[in-house]
Residue frames as a rotation matrix with the C-alpha (Angstrom) as fourth column:
MET 1
-0.220 0.262 -0.940 -4.17
0.893 0.441 -0.086 -6.88
0.392 -0.858 -0.331 -18.80
LEU 2
0.446 0.472 0.761 -6.05
0.105 -0.871 0.479 -4.19
0.889 -0.134 -0.438 -16.90
THR 3
-0.709 -0.673 -0.209 -4.38
0.365 -0.097 -0.926 -2.52
0.603 -0.733 0.315 -13.95
PHE 4
-0.256 0.574 -0.778 -6.03
0.914 -0.119 -0.388 -1.19
-0.315 -0.810 -0.494 -10.81
GLU 5
-0.622 -0.052 -0.781 -5.71
0.000 -0.998 0.067 2.32
-0.783 0.041 0.621 -12.25
ASP 6
-0.935 0.322 -0.151 -7.43
-0.150 0.031 0.988 1.23
0.323 0.946 0.020 -15.48
CYS 7
-0.378 0.822 -0.425 -10.32
0.775 0.533 0.340 -0.26
0.506 -0.201 -0.839 -13.53
LEU 8
-0.356 0.190 -0.915 -10.50
0.695 -0.601 -0.395 2.80
-0.624 -0.777 0.082 -11.27
GLY 9
-0.902 -0.046 -0.430 -10.85
-0.217 -0.812 0.542 4.99
-0.374 0.582 0.722 -14.36
LEU 10
-0.702 0.679 -0.215 -13.90
0.027 0.327 0.944 2.96
0.712 0.657 -0.248 -15.40
SER 11
-0.376 0.521 -0.766 -15.46
0.911 0.360 -0.201 3.20
0.171 -0.773 -0.610 -11.94
GLU 12
0.281 0.554 0.784 -17.76
0.253 -0.830 0.497 5.88
0.926 0.059 -0.374 -10.58
LEU 13
0.938 -0.006 -0.346 -15.89
0.345 -0.058 0.937 5.80
-0.025 -0.998 -0.052 -7.27
THR 14
0.575 -0.792 0.206 -12.71
-0.699 -0.606 -0.380 7.53
0.426 0.074 -0.902 -6.15
GLU 15
-0.132 -0.725 -0.676 -9.62
-0.016 0.683 -0.730 5.72
0.991 -0.086 -0.102 -4.97
ASP 16
-0.827 -0.165 0.537 -10.28
-0.497 -0.230 -0.837 6.90
0.262 -0.959 0.109 -1.40
GLU 17
0.172 0.956 0.236 -13.81
-0.983 0.183 -0.024 5.46
-0.066 -0.228 0.971 -1.54
ILE 18
0.536 -0.069 -0.841 -12.41
-0.310 0.911 -0.272 2.16
0.785 0.406 0.467 -2.79
LEU 19
-0.560 -0.818 -0.131 -9.84
-0.103 0.226 -0.969 2.15
0.822 -0.529 -0.211 0.02
ALA 20
-0.495 0.475 0.727 -12.64
-0.868 -0.234 -0.438 2.70
-0.038 -0.848 0.529 2.57
ILE 21
0.628 0.720 -0.296 -14.50
-0.746 0.665 0.037 -0.32
0.224 0.197 0.954 1.15
ALA 22
0.172 -0.660 -0.731 -11.32
-0.084 0.730 -0.679 -2.43
0.982 0.178 0.070 1.24
GLU 23
-0.769 -0.454 0.450 -10.72
-0.426 -0.161 -0.890 -1.42
0.477 -0.876 -0.070 4.87
HIS 24
-0.136 0.833 0.536 -14.30
-0.981 -0.038 -0.191 -2.17
-0.139 -0.552 0.822 5.90
GLU 25
0.799 0.532 -0.280 -14.59
-0.588 0.788 -0.181 -5.50
0.125 0.309 0.943 4.12
ASN 26
0.197 -0.842 0.503 -10.97
-0.556 0.326 0.765 -6.52
-0.808 -0.430 -0.404 4.76
ILE 27
0.665 0.045 0.745 -10.46
0.538 0.663 -0.520 -7.36
-0.517 0.747 0.417 1.09
PRO 28
-0.446 -0.873 0.196 -7.86
0.754 -0.249 0.607 -6.40
-0.481 0.419 0.770 -1.53
GLU 29
-0.489 0.190 -0.851 -8.29
-0.202 -0.974 -0.101 -3.06
-0.848 0.123 0.515 -3.28
LEU 30
-0.887 0.152 -0.437 -9.19
-0.431 0.068 0.900 -4.59
0.166 0.986 0.005 -6.65
ALA 31
-0.629 0.699 -0.339 -11.89
0.696 0.701 0.155 -6.73
0.346 -0.139 -0.928 -5.03
ALA 32
-0.344 0.477 -0.809 -13.17
0.565 -0.583 -0.584 -3.62
-0.750 -0.658 -0.069 -3.22
LEU 33
-0.754 0.036 -0.656 -13.29
-0.467 -0.733 0.495 -1.77
-0.463 0.679 0.569 -6.53
GLU 34
-0.834 0.458 -0.309 -15.37
0.010 0.572 0.820 -4.56
0.552 0.680 -0.482 -8.08
PHE 35
-0.451 0.670 -0.590 -17.64
0.893 0.339 -0.296 -4.73
0.002 -0.661 -0.751 -5.02
GLY 36
-0.461 0.227 -0.858 -18.11
0.208 -0.912 -0.353 -0.96
-0.863 -0.341 0.373 -4.94
ASN 37
-0.865 0.121 -0.486 -18.82
-0.495 -0.360 0.791 -0.82
-0.079 0.925 0.372 -8.64
TYR 38
-0.683 0.662 -0.308 -21.44
0.483 0.726 0.489 -3.54
0.547 0.185 -0.816 -8.21
LEU 39
-0.356 0.563 -0.746 -23.07
0.858 -0.118 -0.499 -1.77
-0.369 -0.818 -0.441 -5.25
ILE 40
-0.726 0.015 -0.688 -23.17
-0.072 -0.996 0.055 1.62
-0.684 0.090 0.724 -6.94
HIS 41
-0.789 0.415 -0.453 -25.43
-0.526 -0.075 0.847 0.13
0.318 0.907 0.277 -9.61
THR 42
-0.594 0.641 -0.486 -27.94
0.670 0.728 0.143 -1.52
0.445 -0.241 -0.862 -7.27
ALA 43
0.278 0.853 0.442 -31.08
0.384 -0.521 0.762 0.02
0.880 -0.042 -0.472 -5.81
ARG 44
0.988 0.148 -0.047 -29.72
0.092 -0.309 0.947 0.28
0.126 -0.939 -0.319 -2.26
GLY 45
0.417 -0.906 -0.074 -26.02
0.872 0.421 -0.250 0.17
0.258 0.040 0.965 -3.02
GLU 46
-0.083 -0.460 0.884 -25.32
0.178 -0.880 -0.441 3.90
0.981 0.121 0.155 -2.82
ARG 47
0.578 0.346 0.739 -26.77
-0.636 -0.376 0.674 4.03
0.511 -0.860 0.003 0.70
ARG 48
0.944 -0.275 -0.184 -24.88
0.329 0.837 0.438 0.86
0.034 -0.474 0.880 1.64
LEU 49
0.103 -0.960 0.260 -21.61
0.758 -0.094 -0.646 2.47
0.645 0.263 0.718 0.58
LYS 50
0.107 0.006 0.994 -22.44
-0.386 -0.921 0.047 5.53
0.916 -0.389 -0.096 2.69
HIS 51
0.883 0.293 0.366 -22.93
-0.445 0.280 0.851 3.26
0.147 -0.914 0.378 5.71
ILE 52
0.649 -0.737 -0.187 -19.65
0.698 0.675 -0.239 1.45
0.303 0.025 0.953 4.98
ILE 53
-0.190 -0.741 0.644 -17.79
0.316 -0.667 -0.675 4.76
0.929 0.075 0.361 5.18
LEU 54
0.344 0.397 0.851 -19.72
-0.654 -0.549 0.521 5.78
0.674 -0.735 0.071 8.32
GLU 55
0.997 0.016 -0.082 -18.78
0.041 0.765 0.643 2.47
0.073 -0.644 0.761 9.96
ASP 56
0.245 -0.968 0.051 -15.13
0.772 0.163 -0.615 3.02
0.587 0.190 0.787 9.02
ILE 57
-0.104 -0.219 0.970 -15.27
-0.244 -0.940 -0.238 6.46
0.964 -0.262 0.044 10.68
ALA 58
0.733 0.457 0.503 -16.74
-0.596 0.074 0.800 4.95
0.329 -0.886 0.327 13.84
ALA 59
0.850 -0.465 -0.247 -14.07
0.504 0.855 0.123 2.22
0.154 -0.229 0.961 13.90
ALA 60
-0.041 -0.898 0.438 -11.29
0.520 -0.393 -0.758 4.77
0.853 0.197 0.483 13.46
ARG 61
0.127 0.164 0.978 -12.66
-0.603 -0.771 0.207 6.88
0.788 -0.616 0.001 16.32
LYS 62
0.949 0.295 0.113 -13.00
-0.274 0.593 0.757 3.83
0.157 -0.749 0.643 18.56
ALA 63
0.577 -0.806 -0.132 -9.38
0.774 0.591 -0.227 2.93
0.261 0.029 0.965 17.82
GLY 64
0.503 -0.349 -0.791 -8.34
0.418 -0.703 0.576 6.49
-0.757 -0.620 -0.207 18.71
ASN 65
-0.539 -0.677 0.500 -7.20
0.755 -0.126 0.644 7.24
-0.373 0.725 0.579 15.17
LEU 66
0.266 0.722 -0.639 -8.77
0.389 -0.687 -0.614 10.68
-0.882 -0.085 -0.464 14.88
HIS 67
-0.431 -0.482 -0.763 -6.65
-0.529 -0.550 0.646 11.66
-0.731 0.682 -0.018 11.87
HIS 68
-0.985 0.098 0.144 -7.95
0.171 0.680 0.713 8.68
-0.028 0.727 -0.686 9.89
ALA 69
-0.192 0.972 -0.135 -11.51
0.852 0.097 -0.514 9.43
-0.487 -0.214 -0.847 11.04
ALA 70
0.112 0.180 -0.977 -11.15
-0.108 -0.975 -0.192 13.01
-0.988 0.127 -0.090 9.79
THR 71
-0.805 -0.446 -0.390 -9.80
-0.448 0.027 0.894 11.78
-0.388 0.894 -0.222 6.45
LEU 72
-0.801 0.554 0.228 -12.74
0.598 0.761 0.252 9.42
-0.034 0.338 -0.941 6.10
LYS 73
0.030 0.822 -0.569 -15.15
0.532 -0.495 -0.687 12.27
-0.847 -0.282 -0.451 6.89
VAL 74
-0.292 -0.212 -0.933 -13.76
-0.597 -0.721 0.350 14.12
-0.747 0.659 0.084 3.86
VAL 75
-0.998 -0.046 -0.038 -14.25
-0.059 0.686 0.725 10.96
-0.008 0.726 -0.688 1.78
LEU 76
-0.445 0.895 -0.037 -17.83
0.809 0.383 -0.445 10.70
-0.384 -0.228 -0.895 3.05
ARG 77
0.013 0.433 -0.901 -18.59
0.000 -0.902 -0.433 14.34
-1.000 0.006 -0.012 2.26
HIS 78
-0.620 -0.323 -0.714 -17.31
-0.683 -0.224 0.695 13.96
-0.385 0.919 -0.082 -1.30
TYR 79
-0.955 0.278 0.106 -19.18
0.298 0.893 0.337 10.67
-0.001 0.353 -0.936 -1.76
CYS 80
-0.209 0.938 -0.276 -22.47
0.709 -0.049 -0.703 12.18
-0.673 -0.342 -0.655 -0.57
GLN 81
-0.072 0.129 -0.989 -22.07
-0.388 -0.917 -0.091 15.19
-0.919 0.378 0.116 -2.86
GLU 82
-0.767 -0.341 -0.544 -21.32
-0.620 0.175 0.765 13.04
-0.166 0.924 -0.345 -5.90
HIS 83
-0.885 0.378 -0.273 -23.97
0.244 0.875 0.419 10.39
0.397 0.304 -0.866 -5.29
HIS 84
-0.449 0.751 0.484 -26.70
-0.611 -0.654 0.447 12.50
0.652 -0.095 0.752 -3.65
VAL 85
0.122 0.461 -0.879 -27.17
0.442 0.768 0.464 10.25
0.889 -0.445 -0.111 -0.63
């Protein structure tokens, strides 16, 4: 049986990126990993994932959680560098 860590190792996304997807979509981490892996291989998926993280940042700011927003900005920076979006 594959674990989350096994699946993460096969993914082109980081754990923090997966957690951002899970937060945005309100789904379990493993489902977010599958969804993110699907999106990363579609024509518009890389840009969609960028917007997911941006929306998470906006939601964190709106909720007054500036620490979480700052953490997500680091996730976004890394994502954009790795995926050239």
